[in-house]
C-alpha positions in Angstrom: -28.7 5.0 7.3 -28.3 7.2 10.9 -26.7 3.8 12.5 -24.3 3.7 9.3 -23.5 7.3 9.8 -22.9 7.2 13.6 -20.7 4.2 13.1 -18.9 5.6 10.5 -18.6 8.8 12.9 -16.9 6.6 15.5 -15.2 4.8 13.7 -13.6 7.7 12.0 -13.0 9.1 15.1 -11.1 6.6 17.1 -9.3 5.2 14.6 -7.5 8.2 13.8 -7.2 9.1 17.6 -5.6 5.7 18.5 -3.3 5.7 14.9 -2.1 9.5 16.2 -1.4 7.9 19.8 0.3 5.1 19.0 2.7 6.9 16.6 3.8 9.9 18.6 3.5 8.5 22.0 4.2 4.7 21.8 6.3 5.5 18.7 4.7 2.3 16.4 2.6 2.3 13.2 -0.6 4.1 12.7 -2.2 0.9 10.9 -1.5 -1.1 14.5 -3.2 1.2 16.6 -6.1 1.4 13.7 -6.4 -2.4 14.5 -7.0 -2.3 18.2 -9.1 0.7 18.1 -11.1 -1.9 16.0 -10.7 -4.7 18.7 -11.9 -2.4 21.7 -15.3 -0.8 19.9 -15.6 -4.1 17.7 -19.2 -6.0 17.9 -17.3 -8.8 20.4 -16.1 -5.8 22.6 -17.5 -2.0 23.8 -19.4 -2.3 20.6 -22.2 -4.7 21.8 -22.9 -2.7 25.1 -26.4 -0.7 24.2 -26.1 3.1 24.1 -29.0 5.5 25.1 -31.8 5.5 22.2 -30.1 3.1 19.4 -29.0 -0.1 21.5 -25.6 -1.5 20.7 -23.9 0.4 17.8 -22.1 -2.4 16.5 -24.7 -5.8 16.7 -22.9 -9.0 15.3 -24.8 -10.1 12.2 -25.0 -13.8 12.9 -26.9 -14.5 9.5 -23.3 -13.7 8.0 -19.6 -14.5 8.4 -18.4 -11.0 8.6 -19.9 -9.6 11.5 -20.4 -5.9 10.4 -23.4 -4.4 8.5 -23.0 -4.7 4.7 -22.8 -0.9 3.9 -20.0 -0.5 6.7 -17.9 -3.5 5.1 -18.6 -2.1 1.6 -17.2 1.0 2.4 -14.0 -0.8 4.0 -14.0 -2.5 0.8 -13.5 0.4 -1.0 -11.0 1.8 1.0 -8.8 -1.2 0.6 -9.1 -0.5 -3.0 -7.9 2.9 -2.4 -5.2 1.9 -0.2 -4.1 -0.4 -3.0 -4.1 2.0 -5.9 -2.4 4.6 -4.1 0.3 2.0 -3.6 0.8 1.2 -6.9 1.2 4.7 -7.5 4.3 4.7 -5.1 5.7 1.6 -6.2 9.0 2.6 -8.3 8.2 0.1 -11.7 11.2 -0.2 -13.0 12.3 -1.5 -9.9 9.0 -3.4 -9.1 10.0 -5.6 -12.7 13.4 -5.8 -11.8 12.7 -7.3 -8.8 9.5 -9.2 -10.1 11.1 -12.8 -10.5 12.8 -12.5 -6.7 9.1 -11.7 -6.0 7.8 -14.4 -7.6 10.0 -17.1 -6.0 9.8 -15.4 -2.8 5.9 -15.6 -2.8 5.8 -19.3 -3.7 8.6 -19.9 -1.5 6.2 -19.0 1.3 3.2 -19.9 -0.4 4.8 -23.5 -0.1 6.2 -23.7 3.3 3.0 -21.8 5.3 0.3 -24.4 3.1 2.9 -27.5 4.1 3.1 -26.5 7.8 -0.3 -25.5 8.5 -1.7 -28.9 6.7 0.8 -31.1 8.8 -0.3 -29.1 12.3 -3.6 -30.2 11.6 -2.3 -33.9 11.1 -0.6 -33.5 14.2 -3.0 -32.3 16.7 -5.2 -34.7 15.4 -8.0 -31.9 13.8 -7.4 -33.8 9.9 -6.7 -37.7 9.5 -4.8 -37.1 6.3 -2.8 -34.3 4.3 -6.1 -33.9 1.6 -8.4 -34.0 4.6 -10.6 -30.8 4.1 -9.6 -29.6 7.5 -5.9 -30.1 7.0 -6.1 -28.3 3.3 -8.2 -25.0 5.0 -5.8 -24.8 7.5 -2.9 -24.9 5.2 -4.5 -22.2 2.7 -5.5 -20.0 5.8 -1.6 -19.4 6.1 -0.5 -19.1 2.3 -2.0 -14.9 1.4 0.2 -12.1 2.9 -1.7 -9.1 3.9 -0.5 -6.6 1.0 -2.2 -3.4 2.6 -0.8 -4.0 5.9 2.7 -4.8 4.5 2.1 -1.7 1.9 1.1 0.9 5.0 4.0 0.1 7.1 6.6 0.3 4.2 4.9 3.5 2.9 4.8 4.9 6.0 8.7 4.6 6.7 9.4 5.5 2.8 10.3 1.8 1.8 8.0 1.2 -1.0 11.1 2.0 -3.8 13.8 0.0 -2.1 14.3 -3.4 -3.4 13.0 -5.0 -0.6 9.9 -3.1 -0.5 9.2 -3.8 -4.1 10.3 -7.3 -3.9 7.8 -8.0 -0.6 5.4 -5.8 -2.5 5.9 -8.4 -5.5 5.7 -11.4 -3.7 2.8 -10.6 -2.0 0.8 -10.1 -4.9 1.8 -13.3 -6.1 0.8 -15.0 -2.4 -2.6 -13.2 -3.2 -2.8 -15.0 -7.2 -1.5 -17.9 -6.0 -3.1 -17.9 -2.8 -7.0 -17.7 -4.7 -5.8 -20.5 -6.9 -4.8 -22.6 -4.1 -8.3 -22.0 -2.0 -10.0 -22.7 -5.8 -8.1 -26.0 -5.5 -8.9 -26.4 -2.0 -13.1 -26.0 -2.3 -13.0 -28.0 -5.2 -11.4 -31.3 -3.7 -13.5 -30.4 0.1 -16.7 -30.4 -2.2 -15.5 -33.8 -4.3 -14.6 -35.3 -0.5 -18.0 -33.9 1.0 -19.7 -35.4 -2.6 -18.1 -38.9 -1.6 -16.3 -38.7 -5.2 -13.9 -40.8 -6.0 -12.5 -38.6 -8.0 -11.6 -35.0 -8.1 -12.5 -32.6 -11.2 -9.3 -31.6 -11.4 -9.9 -29.9 -14.9 -12.5 -27.2 -13.9 -10.1 -26.2 -10.7 -7.5 -26.1 -13.5 -10.0 -23.7 -15.2 -10.2 -21.7 -12.3 -6.1 -21.4 -11.7 -5.5 -20.7 -15.4 -8.3 -18.1 -15.7 -7.2 -16.1 -12.3 -3.4 -16.4 -13.5 -4.1 -15.3 -16.9 -5.8 -13.0 -15.7 -3.4 -10.9 -13.8 -0.3 -11.5 -16.5 -2.8 -10.2 -19.3 -3.9 -6.9 -17.3 -0.2 -6.2 -16.0 1.3 -6.5 -19.3 -1.5 -4.1 -21.3 -1.3 -1.6 -17.9 2.4 -1.6 -18.3 2.2 -1.5 -22.0 -0.8 1.4 -22.4 0.2 3.4 -19.9 1.8 6.1 -22.1 -1.6 5.8 -23.9 -4.2 6.1 -21.6 -2.0 9.2 -20.0 -2.5 11.3 -23.3 -5.9 10.3 -22.7 -6.3 12.0 -19.9 -4.2 15.0 -20.4 -7.0 16.0 -22.6 -9.3 16.5 -20.0 -6.8 19.7 -18.8 -8.4 19.7 -15.2 -6.3 17.8 -12.8 -9.2 16.9 -10.2 -11.1 15.4 -13.2 -7.9 13.4 -14.1 -7.6 12.0 -10.5 -11.4 11.3 -10.5 -11.3 9.0 -13.8 -7.9 7.4 -12.5 -9.5 6.2 -9.5 -12.4 5.2 -11.5 -10.3 3.0 -13.8 -8.9 1.2 -10.3 -12.5 0.3 -9.3 -13.6 -0.9 -12.4 -10.2 -3.1 -13.1 -11.1 -4.1 -9.4 -14.5 -4.9 -10.1 -13.3 -7.1 -12.9 -10.6 -8.6 -11.0 -13.2 -9.8 -8.9 -15.1 -11.6 -11.4 -12.3 -13.2 -12.6 -11.5 -15.1 -9.3 -9.1 -12.6 -7.7 -9.0 -10.2 -4.9 -10.2 -6.9 -5.6 -7.2 -4.9 -4.4 -5.2 -6.6 -7.1 -7.1 -5.1 -9.9 -6.5 -2.0 -7.9 -2.8 -2.4 -7.7 -2.0 -3.1 -11.2 -3.8 0.5 -12.3 -1.7 2.1 -10.2 1.5 0.3 -11.1 0.6 1.0 -14.2 -0.2 4.6 -13.8 3.5 4.9 -11.2 5.7 5.5 -14.8 3.6 8.3 -15.7 4.2 11.9 -15.3 0.5 12.0 -13.8 1.3 10.2 -10.7 2.5 13.1 -8.5 -1.2 15.0 -9.4 -3.2 11.9 -9.0 -1.3 11.2 -5.6 -1.9 14.7 -4.2 -5.3 15.1 -5.3 -6.3 11.6 -3.7 -4.2 12.1 -0.5 -7.3 13.1 1.4 -9.6 10.4 0.4 -6.9 8.0 1.6 -6.1 9.6 5.4 -10.1 9.4 5.5 -11.1 5.9 4.7 -7.8 4.0 4.9 -8.2 4.2 9.0 -11.8 3.0 8.2 -10.6 -0.5 6.3 -7.9 -1.3 9.3 -10.3 -0.5 12.1 -13.1 -2.9 10.7 -10.6 -5.6 10.1 -9.7 -5.3 14.0 -13.8 -5.4 14.3 -13.4 -9.1 13.2 -11.9 -10.8 16.0 -14.1 -12.9 18.2 -12.1 -13.0 21.5 -14.8 -15.8 22.6 -14.0 -18.4 20.4 -10.5 -17.9 20.9 -10.8 -19.5 24.5 -10.7 -23.2 23.7 -8.0 -22.9 21.4 -5.3 -21.6 22.9 -2.9 -23.9 22.4 -3.3 -25.4 19.2 -3.2 -21.4 18.6 -0.2 -20.3 19.2 1.5 -23.3 17.8 -0.3 -22.7 14.5 0.8 -19.3 15.1 4.2 -19.8 15.8 4.2 -21.8 12.1 2.5 -19.0 10.3 5.7 -17.1 11.5 8.4 -19.4 10.5 6.5 -20.4 7.6 6.8 -17.0 5.8 10.4 -16.4 7.3 12.1 -19.0 5.9 9.6 -19.6 3.4 10.1 -16.3 1.8 13.9 -15.5 3.4 15.7 -18.4 1.8 15.1 -17.9 -1.9 15.7 -14.3 -1.3 19.0 -15.3 -0.2 19.3 -16.9 -3.4 18.6 -13.6 -5.3 20.7 -10.8 -4.4 19.5 -10.4 -0.8 21.9 -10.5 2.1 20.5 -11.8 5.9 19.8 -8.0 6.9 17.4 -8.2 3.7 16.3 -11.6 3.5 14.9 -11.1 7.1 13.6 -7.9 6.0 11.6 -9.6 3.0 10.8 -12.5 5.7 9.1 -10.3 8.4 7.9 -8.0 5.7 5.5 -10.9 4.3 3.9 -11.6 7.8 1.1 -10.1 8.1 -2.3 -12.0 7.7 -5.2 -10.0 7.0 -8.6 -9.9 5.0 -8.0 -13.0 3.0 -7.0 -14.9 5.5 -10.6 -14.3 7.5 -11.9 -14.9 4.1 -10.3 -18.6 3.5 -11.7 -18.7 7.1 -15.2 -18.1 6.4 -15.4 -19.9 3.4 -14.4 -23.7 5.3 -16.9 -22.0 8.3 -19.6 -21.1 6.1 -19.1 -24.6 4.2 -19.2 -26.1 7.3 -15.8 -28.0 7.0 -14.2 -26.1 9.9 -16.0 -25.0 13.0 -16.1 -21.9 15.4 -13.0 -22.9 17.2 -10.5 -23.6 14.4 -12.0 -20.3 12.8 -11.1 -18.4 16.4 -7.5 -20.1 15.6 -7.6 -18.6 12.5 -8.2 -15.7 14.2 -5.7 -15.9 16.5 -3.0 -16.6 13.8 -4.2 -13.7 12.0 -4.3 -11.2 15.0 -1.1 -11.9 16.1 0.7 -12.0 12.6 -0.6 -8.9 12.0 -0.1 -6.9 15.2 3.2 -8.4 15.4 5.0 -7.5 11.5 4.4 -3.9 11.9 7.2 -3.2 14.6 9.5 -5.8 14.1 9.2 -4.3 10.2 10.2 -1.0 11.4 13.2 -2.7 13.2 14.5 -4.2 10.8 14.4 -1.5 7.9 17.1 0.2 9.7 20.7 0.2 8.7 22.5 -0.8 6.1 21.5 -2.1 2.4 19.7 -5.3 2.7 21.7 -6.4 -0.6 24.7 -8.5 -1.1 25.9 -6.5 -3.6 24.7 -2.6 -3.2 23.5 -1.0 -5.8 26.1 0.8 -7.9 27.1 4.8 -8.6 25.8 4.3 -11.8 22.3 3.0 -10.5 21.8 5.9 -7.5 23.9 8.8 -8.5 21.9 11.5 -9.7 24.1 14.6 -11.2 23.5 18.0 -8.9 23.0 21.6 -10.6 23.6 24.3 -8.5 22.6 28.1 -8.1 24.3 30.3 -5.1 22.6 33.4 -4.9 23.2 36.1 -2.3 20.5 35.5 0.0 17.2 33.4 0.5 14.9 36.2 -0.6 16.2 36.3 -3.9 16.7 32.5 -4.2 12.9 32.1 -3.8 12.2 34.6 -6.3 14.1 32.6 -8.4 13.0 29.3 -7.4 9.3 30.7 -8.5 10.2 31.4 -11.8 12.4 28.1 -12.5 9.5 26.2 -11.4 7.0 28.5 -14.1 9.6 28.0 -16.6 9.4 24.2 -16.5 5.6 24.4 -16.2 6.0 26.1 -19.6 7.7 23.0 -20.8 4.9 21.0 -20.3 6.8 19.2 -17.2 4.1 18.5 -14.1 5.7 19.8 -10.9 4.6 18.7 -7.5 5.6 20.3 -4.2 6.8 17.5 -2.5 6.8 18.6 1.1 4.7 21.8 2.0 7.3 23.0 4.7 10.2 23.0 2.5 11.1 24.3 -0.9 11.2 21.0 -2.6 9.8 20.2 -5.8 9.5 17.2 -8.1 9.3 17.9 -11.8 8.5 14.8 -14.6 7.8 14.7 -17.8 7.0 10.6 -19.1 10.6 8.8 -18.0 12.3 12.4 -16.9 12.1 12.8 -13.3 14.1 15.4 -11.0 14.2 17.5 -7.7 13.8 21.2 -6.9 15.6 22.1 -3.7 15.5 25.0 -2.2 17.7 25.8 0.6 18.9 29.6 2.1 20.7 31.0 -0.9 21.5 28.0 -2.2 18.9 26.5 -5.1 19.9 22.5 -6.3 18.6 20.5 -9.0 19.3 16.7 -9.1 18.5 14.5 -12.1 19.5 11.3 -13.8 22.9 12.4 -16.1 21.2 11.9 -19.3 18.6 14.5 -18.3 21.4 17.0 -17.0 21.8 18.8 -20.4 17.6 19.6 -20.6 17.7 20.9 -17.3 20.7 23.2 -17.5 18.8 24.3 -21.1 15.8 25.3 -19.4 17.4 26.9 -16.1 19.8 28.8 -18.1 17.0 30.4 -20.5 15.0 31.1 -17.5 18.2 32.8 -16.1 19.0 35.0 -18.9 15.3 36.4 -18.9 15.9 37.3 -15.2 18.8 39.1 -16.2 16.6 41.5 -17.8 14.6 41.8 -15.7 16.9 42.7 -12.5 18.9 45.3 -14.9 14.9 46.8 -15.7 14.2 46.9 -11.7 18.0 48.1 -10.7 17.1 51.3 -13.7 13.8 51.9 -12.2 14.6 53.4 -8.7 16.1 52.4 -5.8 14.4 50.0 -3.3 15.3 52.3 -0.4 13.3 55.1 -1.9 10.6 53.2 -2.5 10.6 51.7 0.7 10.6 55.4 2.1 7.9 56.4 -0.4 5.5 53.7 0.9 5.9 54.7 4.8 6.1 58.4 4.1 2.6 57.4 2.4 1.0 55.3 4.9 1.7 58.1 7.8 0.2 61.0 5.9 -2.7 58.1 5.6 -2.9 58.0 9.0 -2.3 61.6 9.7 
């Protein structure tokens, strides 16, 4: 236990430090710094050096595919679940459903291109004899799955999660993971049959695994979206927002576990719960309460991903690894970008989606690890998988930051009706009065059972939600502005008008009591007399 505590201490300090350095100094995503931190302090680098009294802090566990202690990897897994739960909360479910068809085609396109490229490269380099050779199948399968966590972190940092490209990437990445698991099930089934020398492959059992995984994802997503309001009503019964946030996280962990039992990655179950709750008025309360846990645990996840890089295994396969990596880039950029062009995106949008689908992470390493542990691929092929994962993971975040700058990625930009919000403006004599009125308006909306969340602690910016109703209230100087969709404008005006009528009586009462200057003079006089 002492070793685990020391490991966590070092990881948190170094990962957060590197993340800060990359963000503030190098102007790169924090996730890139956290991955590099893991590579430097991991068991294949400085982590293997002996320290006084305790020896090497990160000893490679040769009996395991993952070169980390089970406890540390378990914490990293928990962090990945929290990451995808919060990503689901930040996703605009309306946009997700609108672009889910595009995401499906994007995900399938990227999967097919990547799998075929990986399989054919294995044959071309003499690693495998045929298209259905287990080694070729594994090299194809390793290229299929996109790392949802890395992509989502970059999109979240850039405030692009709810953009058309952002939701398409997330939908495509989830589809990728679902179909990636199905591909893995088929590849393992074929490999086992080939290893046993069987002429016939048990397609029936393989098909059942695929149907179970896909069915679980479809059913849970549909039920989550349909029952979100009822789940919210039950959670609201507890009144305490701390308890509501805890129970919401508990639901995410529950479905993550069930997702694993169904043959899918845990992160998919967590994402489904977050996506379901994203359309409720509890979303900001839950997100705000879990933000602290997120900022501590998620860097641990990305740092441990960096620790999985074994530099020694990459020495003898540099050429094959570079070509394999180049086709890993091409498989996603063309495989995801081309379908996007037929789904209403222009070249800029297609490039954003293709690059957003680039990073491979934990799923690719898990697939490679299964191939290694089963004896189908050797350490050198595992090293190729590591090289590809590393290079796509490092290249994608800065590339995403660059391509997401600029104009709309849609061939036909969103109409004014889809993007325009109605503005209600109140102009007051000065900022002090405006601040007082803002506080009263916030209280008035809360009294009408709206959830009010201060979106930025440095600014007077509030998000106001109740079921499907979303408003923002901003105070700048003496001007208060409320923005909302046109169908909710009347409701906002009625709440504000009622509060302003109450305030009229308050201001009249203050004027009737006594002059403010006289009150100030009396206070100062009292202070001077007290000192004397």
